[in-house]
N, C-alpha and C positions, 0 to 999 in steps of 0.2 A: 504495500500499500505505500502510496506517496501522499505526505502531507506538503502542500504549499503556503509558506509563510511568507507575509510581506512585511518586512518591517521597515517604517519609514519609507515607504515606495521602493525598497529594495526587497526584491522575490528571491527566496530561496525552496528548492524543492528536496525534500527528504524521502528518501524510499526507506521504509521499515519493513523489511521481509516478515512474510507470516509465520516464519520458525522463530524471529525475534519478538514478535507479538506473542506468540504461545509461551516462550520463554518468560516474558516479563509479566504474564498475566499474575502470577501469586503477588508481585511487587506492587502491581495496580490494583489488586484486592485490599492489599494493605493501605494503599493511599487513600481509596474510599474509606475505609474506617477512621483514617484520620481525619477524612473530609465531613465525615459523619458528626464530629466534635465540634463542628464549625470552623471558620477559616476567617483570616484578616484580609481583607481587600483593600489595600491602600489604607484609608483613614477609617474605614467601615469594618465593624466585625459582624459577619453573617452566621446566624445560628444554624441554618438548614440551606445549605448551598445547593442551588440547581446543577445539572449535568452542564449547563452551559457556564455557569459560574465556576465550577471546577475546572473546565476546560481554560477560563480566562486566566486563571492562577498558573496553569500547566504552561499557558501561552507566555505568561510573563516570564516563568521559569526558562523557557527556551531562550528568550532573548537574553537572561542573565547566564545560561550556559553557553551560549554563543560568544558572548563578552570574555568570559572564563575559559573559553576553548576546552569545555567540558563534554566530551561526545557522547559519555555514558548518560549525564542528566539530559542531553538535548535527544539522544534515542528515547530513553524513557518518558519523557514528558511528550514527544512526538507520537510515541505509541498509546501513550494514555489518551490524548485527543481524539486519535483514529478508532481507539475502543468504544469511545463515547458517542462518536459520531463519524460512523465510517464511511458515509457519503460526504464528508465536508469538502469543498472545494477548495477553501482558502482561510487562512488566519491571517487577519489585517490587524497589526499592531503600530500603534503612534505613540512613539515616546514621550509627546506632550501631553498625553491624556492620562486620564485613570485607568485602573485596571479593569473598573467595569465597562470601559469604553472598548475594550478590545473585541473584535468584531469575529464572530465563528460565523461564516458563510457556507450554508447548507446546499 
């Protein structure tokens, strides 16, 4: 599966193999357990984040992983988004906006 992410109008495509999706499934399940406890989204605390909000946090982590050149985190967060929204066309992140403004385009 390929995740297309647009960061500040620069497009990246990341191919996440099905085998990696399967391998990361237990970790993504743990992520959901953590998200079930609530999540900090910028200035706001969200008690019960939706799948979209969870993916917005993951997309924000993708940006951080790219800056840190952390491929493991990059693939994990990309796989997480693809697991929640397999039909995602593009994730659009503008660093000038809040995390809640990250656009997950299906």
